[in-house]
PDB file of N, CA, C and O in Angstrom:
ATOM      1  N   MET A   1     321.055 133.455 228.118  1.00  0.00           N
ATOM      2  CA  MET A   1     322.152 132.783 227.450  1.00  0.00           C
ATOM      3  C   MET A   1     322.060 133.011 225.953  1.00  0.00           C
ATOM      4  O   MET A   1     321.000 132.834 225.354  1.00  0.00           O
ATOM      5  N   GLY A   2     323.138 133.392 225.371  1.00  0.00           N
ATOM      6  CA  GLY A   2     323.165 133.583 223.930  1.00  0.00           C
ATOM      7  C   GLY A   2     323.541 132.288 223.223  1.00  0.00           C
ATOM      8  O   GLY A   2     324.315 131.477 223.731  1.00  0.00           O
ATOM      9  N   THR A   3     322.977 132.123 222.054  1.00  0.00           N
ATOM     10  CA  THR A   3     323.329 130.952 221.268  1.00  0.00           C
ATOM     11  C   THR A   3     324.257 131.383 220.148  1.00  0.00           C
ATOM     12  O   THR A   3     324.090 132.450 219.555  1.00  0.00           O
ATOM     13  N   THR A   4     325.202 130.568 219.878  1.00  0.00           N
ATOM     14  CA  THR A   4     326.126 130.861 218.784  1.00  0.00           C
ATOM     15  C   THR A   4     326.007 129.759 217.755  1.00  0.00           C
ATOM     16  O   THR A   4     325.893 128.579 218.088  1.00  0.00           O
ATOM     17  N   ALA A   5     326.036 130.158 216.519  1.00  0.00           N
ATOM     18  CA  ALA A   5     325.971 129.181 215.437  1.00  0.00           C
ATOM     19  C   ALA A   5     327.342 128.539 215.271  1.00  0.00           C
ATOM     20  O   ALA A   5     328.362 129.226 215.225  1.00  0.00           O
ATOM     21  N   THR A   6     327.351 127.241 215.185  1.00  0.00           N
ATOM     22  CA  THR A   6     328.597 126.525 214.983  1.00  0.00           C
ATOM     23  C   THR A   6     328.537 125.845 213.621  1.00  0.00           C
ATOM     24  O   THR A   6     327.650 125.030 213.364  1.00  0.00           O
ATOM     25  N   PHE A   7     329.468 126.177 212.764  1.00  0.00           N
ATOM     26  CA  PHE A   7     329.532 125.572 211.444  1.00  0.00           C
ATOM     27  C   PHE A   7     330.625 124.512 211.440  1.00  0.00           C
ATOM     28  O   PHE A   7     331.715 124.722 211.972  1.00  0.00           O
ATOM     29  N   ARG A   8     330.320 123.385 210.839  1.00  0.00           N
ATOM     30  CA  ARG A   8     331.333 122.345 210.704  1.00  0.00           C
ATOM     31  C   ARG A   8     332.174 122.591 209.458  1.00  0.00           C
ATOM     32  O   ARG A   8     333.217 121.966 209.268  1.00  0.00           O
ATOM     33  N   PHE A   9     331.716 123.498 208.620  1.00  0.00           N
ATOM     34  CA  PHE A   9     332.398 123.777 207.359  1.00  0.00           C
ATOM     35  C   PHE A   9     332.668 125.266 207.249  1.00  0.00           C
ATOM     36  O   PHE A   9     331.985 126.085 207.864  1.00  0.00           O
ATOM     37  N   GLU A  10     333.669 125.601 206.460  1.00  0.00           N
ATOM     38  CA  GLU A  10     333.935 127.013 206.179  1.00  0.00           C
ATOM     39  C   GLU A  10     332.967 127.457 205.090  1.00  0.00           C
ATOM     40  O   GLU A  10     332.812 126.771 204.080  1.00  0.00           O
ATOM     41  N   ILE A  11     332.325 128.586 205.286  1.00  0.00           N
ATOM     42  CA  ILE A  11     331.413 129.146 204.290  1.00  0.00           C
ATOM     43  C   ILE A  11     332.233 130.071 203.395  1.00  0.00           C
ATOM     44  O   ILE A  11     332.822 131.044 203.866  1.00  0.00           O
ATOM     45  N   ILE A  12     332.264 129.757 202.092  1.00  0.00           N
ATOM     46  CA  ILE A  12     333.076 130.543 201.147  1.00  0.00           C
ATOM     47  C   ILE A  12     332.205 131.039 200.001  1.00  0.00           C
ATOM     48  O   ILE A  12     331.107 130.530 199.778  1.00  0.00           O
ATOM     49  N   ASP A  13     332.706 132.042 199.272  1.00  0.00           N
ATOM     50  CA  ASP A  13     331.990 132.572 198.113  1.00  0.00           C
ATOM     51  C   ASP A  13     332.517 131.936 196.828  1.00  0.00           C
ATOM     52  O   ASP A  13     333.446 131.128 196.858  1.00  0.00           O
ATOM     53  N   SER A  14     331.916 132.310 195.703  1.00  0.00           N
ATOM     54  CA  SER A  14     332.291 131.709 194.415  1.00  0.00           C
ATOM     55  C   SER A  14     333.721 132.054 194.017  1.00  0.00           C
ATOM     56  O   SER A  14     334.388 131.255 193.360  1.00  0.00           O
ATOM     57  N   LYS A  15     334.193 133.221 194.403  1.00  0.00           N
ATOM     58  CA  LYS A  15     335.565 133.625 194.065  1.00  0.00           C
ATOM     59  C   LYS A  15     336.576 132.709 194.754  1.00  0.00           C
ATOM     60  O   LYS A  15     337.552 132.275 194.141  1.00  0.00           O
ATOM     61  N   LYS A  16     336.333 132.422 196.030  1.00  0.00           N
ATOM     62  CA  LYS A  16     337.262 131.566 196.777  1.00  0.00           C
ATOM     63  C   LYS A  16     337.178 130.111 196.298  1.00  0.00           C
ATOM     64  O   LYS A  16     338.196 129.422 196.226  1.00  0.00           O
ATOM     65  N   LEU A  17     335.963 129.642 195.972  1.00  0.00           N
ATOM     66  CA  LEU A  17     335.823 128.274 195.452  1.00  0.00           C
ATOM     67  C   LEU A  17     336.538 128.146 194.110  1.00  0.00           C
ATOM     68  O   LEU A  17     337.224 127.156 193.858  1.00  0.00           O
ATOM     69  N   ALA A  18     336.375 129.147 193.256  1.00  0.00           N
ATOM     70  CA  ALA A  18     337.045 129.131 191.954  1.00  0.00           C
ATOM     71  C   ALA A  18     338.565 129.090 192.124  1.00  0.00           C
ATOM     72  O   ALA A  18     339.253 128.356 191.414  1.00  0.00           O
ATOM     73  N   ALA A  19     339.080 129.873 193.058  1.00  0.00           N
ATOM     74  CA  ALA A  19     340.522 129.885 193.309  1.00  0.00           C
ATOM     75  C   ALA A  19     340.984 128.533 193.854  1.00  0.00           C
ATOM     76  O   ALA A  19     342.048 128.043 193.477  1.00  0.00           O
ATOM     77  N   SER A  20     340.194 127.934 194.734  1.00  0.00           N
ATOM     78  CA  SER A  20     340.558 126.634 195.313  1.00  0.00           C
ATOM     79  C   SER A  20     340.578 125.534 194.262  1.00  0.00           C
ATOM     80  O   SER A  20     341.433 124.649 194.299  1.00  0.00           O
ATOM     81  N   TRP A  21     339.636 125.588 193.324  1.00  0.00           N
ATOM     82  CA  TRP A  21     339.570 124.571 192.273  1.00  0.00           C
ATOM     83  C   TRP A  21     340.350 124.977 191.026  1.00  0.00           C
ATOM     84  O   TRP A  21     340.414 124.212 190.064  1.00  0.00           O
ATOM     85  N   ASN A  22     340.935 126.155 191.030  1.00  0.00           N
ATOM     86  CA  ASN A  22     341.735 126.659 189.915  1.00  0.00           C
ATOM     87  C   ASN A  22     340.929 126.704 188.610  1.00  0.00           C
ATOM     88  O   ASN A  22     341.374 126.221 187.569  1.00  0.00           O
ATOM     89  N   VAL A  23     339.751 127.288 188.696  1.00  0.00           N
ATOM     90  CA  VAL A  23     338.876 127.461 187.531  1.00  0.00           C
ATOM     91  C   VAL A  23     338.372 128.903 187.528  1.00  0.00           C
ATOM     92  O   VAL A  23     338.464 129.587 188.547  1.00  0.00           O
ATOM     93  N   PRO A  24     337.841 129.373 186.400  1.00  0.00           N
ATOM     94  CA  PRO A  24     337.292 130.738 186.378  1.00  0.00           C
ATOM     95  C   PRO A  24     336.051 130.843 187.271  1.00  0.00           C
ATOM     96  O   PRO A  24     335.282 129.890 187.393  1.00  0.00           O
ATOM     97  N   GLU A  25     335.872 131.989 187.880  1.00  0.00           N
ATOM     98  CA  GLU A  25     334.699 132.202 188.731  1.00  0.00           C
ATOM     99  C   GLU A  25     333.407 132.077 187.931  1.00  0.00           C
ATOM    100  O   GLU A  25     332.386 131.654 188.474  1.00  0.00           O
ATOM    101  N   SER A  26     333.438 132.438 186.647  1.00  0.00           N
ATOM    102  CA  SER A  26     332.241 132.335 185.806  1.00  0.00           C
ATOM    103  C   SER A  26     331.756 130.888 185.703  1.00  0.00           C
ATOM    104  O   SER A  26     330.552 130.645 185.620  1.00  0.00           O
ATOM    105  N   LEU A  27     332.679 129.931 185.707  1.00  0.00           N
ATOM    106  CA  LEU A  27     332.292 128.524 185.665  1.00  0.00           C
ATOM    107  C   LEU A  27     331.515 128.151 186.927  1.00  0.00           C
ATOM    108  O   LEU A  27     330.502 127.456 186.856  1.00  0.00           O
ATOM    109  N   ILE A  28     331.987 128.609 188.061  1.00  0.00           N
ATOM    110  CA  ILE A  28     331.305 128.338 189.328  1.00  0.00           C
ATOM    111  C   ILE A  28     329.915 128.969 189.323  1.00  0.00           C
ATOM    112  O   ILE A  28     328.935 128.321 189.689  1.00  0.00           O
ATOM    113  N   ARG A  29     329.832 130.232 188.908  1.00  0.00           N
ATOM    114  CA  ARG A  29     328.538 130.929 188.887  1.00  0.00           C
ATOM    115  C   ARG A  29     327.555 130.245 187.943  1.00  0.00           C
ATOM    116  O   ARG A  29     326.377 130.096 188.269  1.00  0.00           O
ATOM    117  N   ASN A  30     328.040 129.828 186.766  1.00  0.00           N
ATOM    118  CA  ASN A  30     327.154 129.162 185.799  1.00  0.00           C
ATOM    119  C   ASN A  30     326.603 127.849 186.347  1.00  0.00           C
ATOM    120  O   ASN A  30     325.478 127.463 186.030  1.00  0.00           O
ATOM    121  N   ARG A  31     327.384 127.174 187.156  1.00  0.00           N
ATOM    122  CA  ARG A  31     326.953 125.882 187.694  1.00  0.00           C
ATOM    123  C   ARG A  31     326.116 126.007 188.961  1.00  0.00           C
ATOM    124  O   ARG A  31     325.844 125.009 189.629  1.00  0.00           O
ATOM    125  N   THR A  32     325.710 127.223 189.293  1.00  0.00           N
ATOM    126  CA  THR A  32     324.769 127.411 190.398  1.00  0.00           C
ATOM    127  C   THR A  32     323.445 127.968 189.887  1.00  0.00           C
ATOM    128  O   THR A  32     322.530 128.203 190.676  1.00  0.00           O
ATOM    129  N   ARG A  33     323.332 128.178 188.603  1.00  0.00           N
ATOM    130  CA  ARG A  33     322.107 128.741 188.040  1.00  0.00           C
ATOM    131  C   ARG A  33     320.997 127.689 187.997  1.00  0.00           C
ATOM    132  O   ARG A  33     321.254 126.485 187.998  1.00  0.00           O
ATOM    133  N   ALA A  34     319.767 128.178 187.959  1.00  0.00           N
ATOM    134  CA  ALA A  34     318.597 127.302 188.004  1.00  0.00           C
ATOM    135  C   ALA A  34     318.490 126.382 186.781  1.00  0.00           C
ATOM    136  O   ALA A  34     317.886 125.313 186.866  1.00  0.00           O
ATOM    137  N   ASN A  35     319.072 126.788 185.644  1.00  0.00           N
ATOM    138  CA  ASN A  35     318.946 125.970 184.444  1.00  0.00           C
ATOM    139  C   ASN A  35     320.055 124.936 184.289  1.00  0.00           C
ATOM    140  O   ASN A  35     320.126 124.263 183.260  1.00  0.00           O
ATOM    141  N   CYS A  36     320.906 124.800 185.270  1.00  0.00           N
ATOM    142  CA  CYS A  36     321.973 123.798 185.219  1.00  0.00           C
ATOM    143  C   CYS A  36     321.410 122.472 185.737  1.00  0.00           C
ATOM    144  O   CYS A  36     320.818 122.424 186.815  1.00  0.00           O
ATOM    145  N   ALA A  37     321.596 121.401 184.967  1.00  0.00           N
ATOM    146  CA  ALA A  37     321.039 120.101 185.342  1.00  0.00           C
ATOM    147  C   ALA A  37     321.676 119.540 186.607  1.00  0.00           C
ATOM    148  O   ALA A  37     320.995 118.877 187.390  1.00  0.00           O
ATOM    149  N   TYR A  38     322.954 119.786 186.823  1.00  0.00           N
ATOM    150  CA  TYR A  38     323.663 119.263 187.996  1.00  0.00           C
ATOM    151  C   TYR A  38     324.416 120.400 188.689  1.00  0.00           C
ATOM    152  O   TYR A  38     325.638 120.496 188.576  1.00  0.00           O
ATOM    153  N   PRO A  39     323.692 121.257 189.401  1.00  0.00           N
ATOM    154  CA  PRO A  39     324.351 122.415 190.008  1.00  0.00           C
ATOM    155  C   PRO A  39     325.271 122.029 191.163  1.00  0.00           C
ATOM    156  O   PRO A  39     325.071 121.011 191.826  1.00  0.00           O
ATOM    157  N   ILE A  40     326.275 122.858 191.386  1.00  0.00           N
ATOM    158  CA  ILE A  40     327.163 122.692 192.533  1.00  0.00           C
ATOM    159  C   ILE A  40     326.314 122.922 193.792  1.00  0.00           C
ATOM    160  O   ILE A  40     325.540 123.878 193.839  1.00  0.00           O
ATOM    161  N   PRO A  41     326.448 122.064 194.808  1.00  0.00           N
ATOM    162  CA  PRO A  41     325.707 122.292 196.054  1.00  0.00           C
ATOM    163  C   PRO A  41     326.060 123.669 196.633  1.00  0.00           C
ATOM    164  O   PRO A  41     327.231 123.976 196.858  1.00  0.00           O
ATOM    165  N   HIS A  42     325.052 124.476 196.866  1.00  0.00           N
ATOM    166  CA  HIS A  42     325.280 125.835 197.330  1.00  0.00           C
ATOM    167  C   HIS A  42     324.135 126.306 198.205  1.00  0.00           C
ATOM    168  O   HIS A  42     323.093 125.658 198.301  1.00  0.00           O
ATOM    169  N   ILE A  43     324.352 127.442 198.837  1.00  0.00           N
ATOM    170  CA  ILE A  43     323.361 128.092 199.685  1.00  0.00           C
ATOM    171  C   ILE A  43     323.146 129.478 199.103  1.00  0.00           C
ATOM    172  O   ILE A  43     324.109 130.169 198.770  1.00  0.00           O
ATOM    173  N   LYS A  44     321.894 129.888 198.979  1.00  0.00           N
ATOM    174  CA  LYS A  44     321.603 131.238 198.487  1.00  0.00           C
ATOM    175  C   LYS A  44     321.078 132.097 199.618  1.00  0.00           C
ATOM    176  O   LYS A  44     320.164 131.709 200.346  1.00  0.00           O
ATOM    177  N   PHE A  45     321.668 133.266 199.752  1.00  0.00           N
ATOM    178  CA  PHE A  45     321.192 134.299 200.662  1.00  0.00           C
ATOM    179  C   PHE A  45     320.780 135.474 199.790  1.00  0.00           C
ATOM    180  O   PHE A  45     321.569 136.393 199.572  1.00  0.00           O
ATOM    181  N   GLY A  46     319.564 135.451 199.297  1.00  0.00           N
ATOM    182  CA  GLY A  46     319.140 136.480 198.348  1.00  0.00           C
ATOM    183  C   GLY A  46     319.950 136.340 197.070  1.00  0.00           C
ATOM    184  O   GLY A  46     319.901 135.300 196.414  1.00  0.00           O
ATOM    185  N   LYS A  47     320.689 137.373 196.713  1.00  0.00           N
ATOM    186  CA  LYS A  47     321.514 137.313 195.502  1.00  0.00           C
ATOM    187  C   LYS A  47     322.897 136.725 195.759  1.00  0.00           C
ATOM    188  O   LYS A  47     323.661 136.506 194.819  1.00  0.00           O
ATOM    189  N   TYR A  48     323.224 136.468 197.017  1.00  0.00           N
ATOM    190  CA  TYR A  48     324.551 135.961 197.365  1.00  0.00           C
ATOM    191  C   TYR A  48     324.566 134.443 197.382  1.00  0.00           C
ATOM    192  O   TYR A  48     323.677 133.812 197.954  1.00  0.00           O
ATOM    193  N   VAL A  49     325.581 133.858 196.751  1.00  0.00           N
ATOM    194  CA  VAL A  49     325.738 132.405 196.693  1.00  0.00           C
ATOM    195  C   VAL A  49     326.956 132.021 197.528  1.00  0.00           C
ATOM    196  O   VAL A  49     328.030 132.603 197.376  1.00  0.00           O
ATOM    197  N   ARG A  50     326.784 131.050 198.398  1.00  0.00           N
ATOM    198  CA  ARG A  50     327.873 130.580 199.251  1.00  0.00           C
ATOM    199  C   ARG A  50     327.965 129.060 199.184  1.00  0.00           C
ATOM    200  O   ARG A  50     327.011 128.376 198.814  1.00  0.00           O
ATOM    201  N   PHE A  51     329.129 128.555 199.551  1.00  0.00           N
ATOM    202  CA  PHE A  51     329.417 127.118 199.491  1.00  0.00           C
ATOM    203  C   PHE A  51     329.966 126.661 200.833  1.00  0.00           C
ATOM    204  O   PHE A  51     330.626 127.428 201.535  1.00  0.00           O
ATOM    205  N   GLU A  52     329.691 125.411 201.189  1.00  0.00           N
ATOM    206  CA  GLU A  52     330.207 124.831 202.425  1.00  0.00           C
ATOM    207  C   GLU A  52     331.492 124.082 202.091  1.00  0.00           C
ATOM    208  O   GLU A  52     331.459 122.904 201.733  1.00  0.00           O
ATOM    209  N   TRP A  53     332.615 124.768 202.211  1.00  0.00           N
ATOM    210  CA  TRP A  53     333.908 124.184 201.876  1.00  0.00           C
ATOM    211  C   TRP A  53     334.212 123.037 202.842  1.00  0.00           C
ATOM    212  O   TRP A  53     334.167 123.206 204.061  1.00  0.00           O
ATOM    213  N   GLY A  54     334.519 121.873 202.278  1.00  0.00           N
ATOM    214  CA  GLY A  54     334.833 120.700 203.087  1.00  0.00           C
ATOM    215  C   GLY A  54     333.634 119.806 203.357  1.00  0.00           C
ATOM    216  O   GLY A  54     333.774 118.762 203.996  1.00  0.00           O
ATOM    217  N   SER A  55     332.447 120.201 202.877  1.00  0.00           N
ATOM    218  CA  SER A  55     331.254 119.387 203.120  1.00  0.00           C
ATOM    219  C   SER A  55     331.240 118.173 202.201  1.00  0.00           C
ATOM    220  O   SER A  55     331.827 118.189 201.119  1.00  0.00           O
ATOM    221  N   LYS A  56     330.568 117.134 202.644  1.00  0.00           N
ATOM    222  CA  LYS A  56     330.478 115.904 201.857  1.00  0.00           C
ATOM    223  C   LYS A  56     329.779 116.144 200.511  1.00  0.00           C
ATOM    224  O   LYS A  56     330.286 115.674 199.492  1.00  0.00           O
ATOM    225  N   PRO A  57     328.627 116.861 200.455  1.00  0.00           N
ATOM    226  CA  PRO A  57     327.984 117.088 199.151  1.00  0.00           C
ATOM    227  C   PRO A  57     328.894 117.804 198.144  1.00  0.00           C
ATOM    228  O   PRO A  57     328.890 117.475 196.958  1.00  0.00           O
ATOM    229  N   LEU A  58     329.667 118.776 198.617  1.00  0.00           N
ATOM    230  CA  LEU A  58     330.564 119.503 197.714  1.00  0.00           C
ATOM    231  C   LEU A  58     331.688 118.594 197.216  1.00  0.00           C
ATOM    232  O   LEU A  58     332.038 118.625 196.036  1.00  0.00           O
ATOM    233  N   LYS A  59     332.251 117.788 198.112  1.00  0.00           N
ATOM    234  CA  LYS A  59     333.309 116.846 197.719  1.00  0.00           C
ATOM    235  C   LYS A  59     332.787 115.817 196.730  1.00  0.00           C
ATOM    236  O   LYS A  59     333.457 115.514 195.742  1.00  0.00           O
ATOM    237  N   GLU A  60     331.589 115.270 196.984  1.00  0.00           N
ATOM    238  CA  GLU A  60     331.001 114.268 196.086  1.00  0.00           C
ATOM    239  C   GLU A  60     330.703 114.870 194.716  1.00  0.00           C
ATOM    240  O   GLU A  60     330.952 114.237 193.690  1.00  0.00           O
ATOM    241  N   TRP A  61     330.166 116.102 194.700  1.00  0.00           N
ATOM    242  CA  TRP A  61     329.871 116.753 193.421  1.00  0.00           C
ATOM    243  C   TRP A  61     331.165 116.902 192.616  1.00  0.00           C
ATOM    244  O   TRP A  61     331.190 116.624 191.417  1.00  0.00           O
ATOM    245  N   PHE A  62     332.226 117.336 193.273  1.00  0.00           N
ATOM    246  CA  PHE A  62     333.502 117.540 192.585  1.00  0.00           C
ATOM    247  C   PHE A  62     334.029 116.223 192.015  1.00  0.00           C
ATOM    248  O   PHE A  62     334.516 116.191 190.885  1.00  0.00           O
ATOM    249  N   LYS A  63     333.934 115.142 192.782  1.00  0.00           N
ATOM    250  CA  LYS A  63     334.402 113.833 192.300  1.00  0.00           C
ATOM    251  C   LYS A  63     333.681 113.410 191.030  1.00  0.00           C
ATOM    252  O   LYS A  63     334.301 112.916 190.088  1.00  0.00           O
ATOM    253  N   VAL A  64     332.379 113.607 191.011  1.00  0.00           N
ATOM    254  CA  VAL A  64     331.558 113.153 189.879  1.00  0.00           C
ATOM    255  C   VAL A  64     331.690 114.071 188.667  1.00  0.00           C
ATOM    256  O   VAL A  64     331.744 113.590 187.535  1.00  0.00           O
ATOM    257  N   HIS A  65     331.740 115.373 188.885  1.00  0.00           N
ATOM    258  CA  HIS A  65     331.622 116.335 187.772  1.00  0.00           C
ATOM    259  C   HIS A  65     332.911 117.059 187.405  1.00  0.00           C
ATOM    260  O   HIS A  65     332.871 117.967 186.575  1.00  0.00           O
ATOM    261  N   ARG A  66     334.022 116.708 187.972  1.00  0.00           N
ATOM    262  CA  ARG A  66     335.248 117.483 187.723  1.00  0.00           C
ATOM    263  C   ARG A  66     335.757 117.392 186.294  1.00  0.00           C
ATOM    264  O   ARG A  66     336.511 118.267 185.867  1.00  0.00           O
ATOM    265  N   ASN A  67     335.381 116.382 185.548  1.00  0.00           N
ATOM    266  CA  ASN A  67     335.864 116.244 184.166  1.00  0.00           C
ATOM    267  C   ASN A  67     334.905 116.791 183.122  1.00  0.00           C
ATOM    268  O   ASN A  67     335.170 116.680 181.925  1.00  0.00           O
ATOM    269  N   GLU A  68     333.790 117.383 183.555  1.00  0.00           N
ATOM    270  CA  GLU A  68     332.837 117.953 182.597  1.00  0.00           C
ATOM    271  C   GLU A  68     333.322 119.318 182.141  1.00  0.00           C
ATOM    272  O   GLU A  68     333.773 120.131 182.948  1.00  0.00           O
ATOM    273  N   SER A  69     333.226 119.560 180.855  1.00  0.00           N
ATOM    274  CA  SER A  69     333.676 120.845 180.338  1.00  0.00           C
ATOM    275  C   SER A  69     332.534 121.852 180.208  1.00  0.00           C
ATOM    276  O   SER A  69     332.774 123.018 179.892  1.00  0.00           O
ATOM    277  N   PHE A  70     331.317 121.424 180.443  1.00  0.00           N
ATOM    278  CA  PHE A  70     330.181 122.328 180.368  1.00  0.00           C
ATOM    279  C   PHE A  70     329.105 121.862 181.338  1.00  0.00           C
ATOM    280  O   PHE A  70     329.148 120.741 181.845  1.00  0.00           O
ATOM    281  N   CYS A  71     328.153 122.728 181.584  1.00  0.00           N
ATOM    282  CA  CYS A  71     327.041 122.400 182.472  1.00  0.00           C
ATOM    283  C   CYS A  71     325.847 122.004 181.625  1.00  0.00           C
ATOM    284  O   CYS A  71     325.293 122.845 180.918  1.00  0.00           O
ATOM    285  N   PRO A  72     325.434 120.742 181.679  1.00  0.00           N
ATOM    286  CA  PRO A  72     324.260 120.359 180.894  1.00  0.00           C
ATOM    287  C   PRO A  72     323.050 121.171 181.341  1.00  0.00           C
ATOM    288  O   PRO A  72     322.804 121.331 182.536  1.00  0.00           O
ATOM    289  N   LYS A  73     322.316 121.668 180.394  1.00  0.00           N
ATOM    290  CA  LYS A  73     321.144 122.487 180.699  1.00  0.00           C
ATOM    291  C   LYS A  73     319.927 121.589 180.883  1.00  0.00           C
ATOM    292  O   LYS A  73     319.820 120.519 180.285  1.00  0.00           O
ATOM    293  N   LEU A  74     319.027 122.053 181.717  1.00  0.00           N
ATOM    294  CA  LEU A  74     317.753 121.367 181.846  1.00  0.00           C
ATOM    295  C   LEU A  74     316.960 121.602 180.578  1.00  0.00           C
ATOM    296  O   LEU A  74     317.030 122.677 179.983  1.00  0.00           O
ATOM    297  N   LYS A  75     316.213 120.604 180.169  1.00  0.00           N
ATOM    298  CA  LYS A  75     315.381 120.791 178.985  1.00  0.00           C
ATOM    299  C   LYS A  75     314.202 121.673 179.358  1.00  0.00           C
ATOM    300  O   LYS A  75     313.545 121.471 180.379  1.00  0.00           O
ATOM    301  N   ALA A  76     313.956 122.641 178.515  1.00  0.00           N
ATOM    302  CA  ALA A  76     312.819 123.525 178.742  1.00  0.00           C
ATOM    303  C   ALA A  76     311.538 122.740 178.484  1.00  0.00           C
ATOM    304  O   ALA A  76     311.503 121.891 177.593  1.00  0.00           O
ATOM    305  N   PRO A  77     310.502 123.009 179.242  1.00  0.00           N
ATOM    306  CA  PRO A  77     309.247 122.300 178.983  1.00  0.00           C
ATOM    307  C   PRO A  77     308.731 122.634 177.599  1.00  0.00           C
ATOM    308  O   PRO A  77     308.909 123.748 177.107  1.00  0.00           O
ATOM    309  N   ALA A  78     308.098 121.668 176.985  1.00  0.00           N
ATOM    310  CA  ALA A  78     307.583 121.873 175.636  1.00  0.00           C
ATOM    311  C   ALA A  78     306.547 122.992 175.653  1.00  0.00           C
ATOM    312  O   ALA A  78     305.699 123.064 176.543  1.00  0.00           O
ATOM    313  N   LYS A  79     306.632 123.845 174.670  1.00  0.00           N
ATOM    314  CA  LYS A  79     305.675 124.939 174.576  1.00  0.00           C
ATOM    315  C   LYS A  79     304.350 124.379 174.054  1.00  0.00           C
ATOM    316  O   LYS A  79     304.334 123.581 173.116  1.00  0.00           O
ATOM    317  N   PRO A  80     303.263 124.791 174.653  1.00  0.00           N
ATOM    318  CA  PRO A  80     301.978 124.298 174.146  1.00  0.00           C
ATOM    319  C   PRO A  80     301.715 124.883 172.765  1.00  0.00           C
ATOM    320  O   PRO A  80     302.038 126.039 172.489  1.00  0.00           O
ATOM    321  N   THR A  81     301.134 124.078 171.921  1.00  0.00           N
ATOM    322  CA  THR A  81     300.810 124.577 170.581  1.00  0.00           C
ATOM    323  C   THR A  81     299.477 125.306 170.662  1.00  0.00           C
ATOM    324  O   THR A  81     298.467 124.756 171.101  1.00  0.00           O
ATOM    325  N   LEU A  82     299.506 126.517 170.242  1.00  0.00           N
ATOM    326  CA  LEU A  82     298.307 127.339 170.287  1.00  0.00           C
ATOM    327  C   LEU A  82     297.627 127.334 168.929  1.00  0.00           C
ATOM    328  O   LEU A  82     298.257 127.554 167.895  1.00  0.00           O
ATOM    329  N   LYS A  83     296.345 127.082 168.959  1.00  0.00           N
ATOM    330  CA  LYS A  83     295.576 127.125 167.710  1.00  0.00           C
ATOM    331  C   LYS A  83     295.088 128.548 167.511  1.00  0.00           C
ATOM    332  O   LYS A  83     294.673 129.202 168.468  1.00  0.00           O
ATOM    333  N   PRO A  84     295.131 129.026 166.293  1.00  0.00           N
ATOM    334  CA  PRO A  84     294.653 130.393 166.065  1.00  0.00           C
ATOM    335  C   PRO A  84     293.142 130.466 166.292  1.00  0.00           C
ATOM    336  O   PRO A  84     292.417 129.493 166.085  1.00  0.00           O
ATOM    337  N   PHE A  85     292.692 131.633 166.717  1.00  0.00           N
ATOM    338  CA  PHE A  85     291.262 131.824 166.898  1.00  0.00           C
ATOM    339  C   PHE A  85     290.566 131.747 165.544  1.00  0.00           C
ATOM    340  O   PHE A  85     291.102 132.225 164.545  1.00  0.00           O
ATOM    341  N   PRO A  86     289.388 131.154 165.504  1.00  0.00           N
ATOM    342  CA  PRO A  86     288.667 131.139 164.223  1.00  0.00           C
ATOM    343  C   PRO A  86     288.205 132.554 163.888  1.00  0.00           C
ATOM    344  O   PRO A  86     287.905 133.353 164.775  1.00  0.00           O
ATOM    345  N   LYS A  87     288.156 132.844 162.598  1.00  0.00           N
ATOM    346  CA  LYS A  87     287.717 134.177 162.173  1.00  0.00           C
ATOM    347  C   LYS A  87     286.214 134.301 162.426  1.00  0.00           C
ATOM    348  O   LYS A  87     285.432 133.401 162.117  1.00  0.00           O
ATOM    349  N   LEU A  88     285.854 135.408 162.978  1.00  0.00           N
ATOM    350  CA  LEU A  88     284.433 135.645 163.244  1.00  0.00           C
ATOM    351  C   LEU A  88     283.789 136.324 162.048  1.00  0.00           C
ATOM    352  O   LEU A  88     284.353 137.238 161.445  1.00  0.00           O
ATOM    353  N   LYS A  89     282.610 135.859 161.727  1.00  0.00           N
ATOM    354  CA  LYS A  89     281.874 136.478 160.648  1.00  0.00           C
ATOM    355  C   LYS A  89     280.932 137.504 161.261  1.00  0.00           C
ATOM    356  O   LYS A  89     280.051 137.175 162.056  1.00  0.00           O
ATOM    357  N   LEU A  90     281.136 138.714 160.883  1.00  0.00           N
ATOM    358  CA  LEU A  90     280.285 139.782 161.404  1.00  0.00           C
ATOM    359  C   LEU A  90     279.057 139.974 160.532  1.00  0.00           C
ATOM    360  O   LEU A  90     279.137 139.989 159.303  1.00  0.00           O
ATOM    361  N   LYS A  91     277.939 140.117 161.185  1.00  0.00           N
ATOM    362  CA  LYS A  91     276.709 140.360 160.441  1.00  0.00           C
ATOM    363  C   LYS A  91     276.674 141.834 160.053  1.00  0.00           C
ATOM    364  O   LYS A  91     277.073 142.703 160.828  1.00  0.00           O
ATOM    365  N   SER A  92     276.211 142.091 158.891  1.00  0.00           N
ATOM    366  CA  SER A  92     276.143 143.481 158.461  1.00  0.00           C
ATOM    367  C   SER A  92     275.012 144.185 159.182  1.00  0.00           C
ATOM    368  O   SER A  92     274.049 143.537 159.592  1.00  0.00           O
ATOM    369  N   ALA A  93     275.102 145.474 159.346  1.00  0.00           N
ATOM    370  CA  ALA A  93     274.114 146.276 160.075  1.00  0.00           C
ATOM    371  C   ALA A  93     272.799 146.362 159.310  1.00  0.00           C
ATOM    372  O   ALA A  93     271.772 146.691 159.904  1.00  0.00           O
ATOM    373  N   SER A  94     272.799 146.078 158.013  1.00  0.00           N
ATOM    374  CA  SER A  94     271.575 146.205 157.220  1.00  0.00           C
ATOM    375  C   SER A  94     270.625 145.056 157.456  1.00  0.00           C
ATOM    376  O   SER A  94     269.456 145.170 157.085  1.00  0.00           O
ATOM    377  N   ASN A  95     271.046 143.965 158.044  1.00  0.00           N
ATOM    378  CA  ASN A  95     270.157 142.813 158.277  1.00  0.00           C
ATOM    379  C   ASN A  95     269.337 143.003 159.491  1.00  0.00           C
ATOM    380  O   ASN A  95     268.536 142.135 159.837  1.00  0.00           O
TER     381      ASN A  95
END
């Protein structure tokens, strides 16, 4: 017996989501990047990004974030302060 995958939602790409929400595709792509604080719920298949059209997480995200004009970035971790190495005093060969 073969098994078939049954999806409750339509799986769409960023181009179709952008068209459905009437926004540029670049906005959708930017909001799926790792540095976005509140990314759009998505599925990654390697380099391909897909969305579950009609899913509750996608609908909830849209309700909350539809009025934002930018994607807040995650704060980068503080860089550790590096102390310079102390200068070494070399002994002369004559000693």
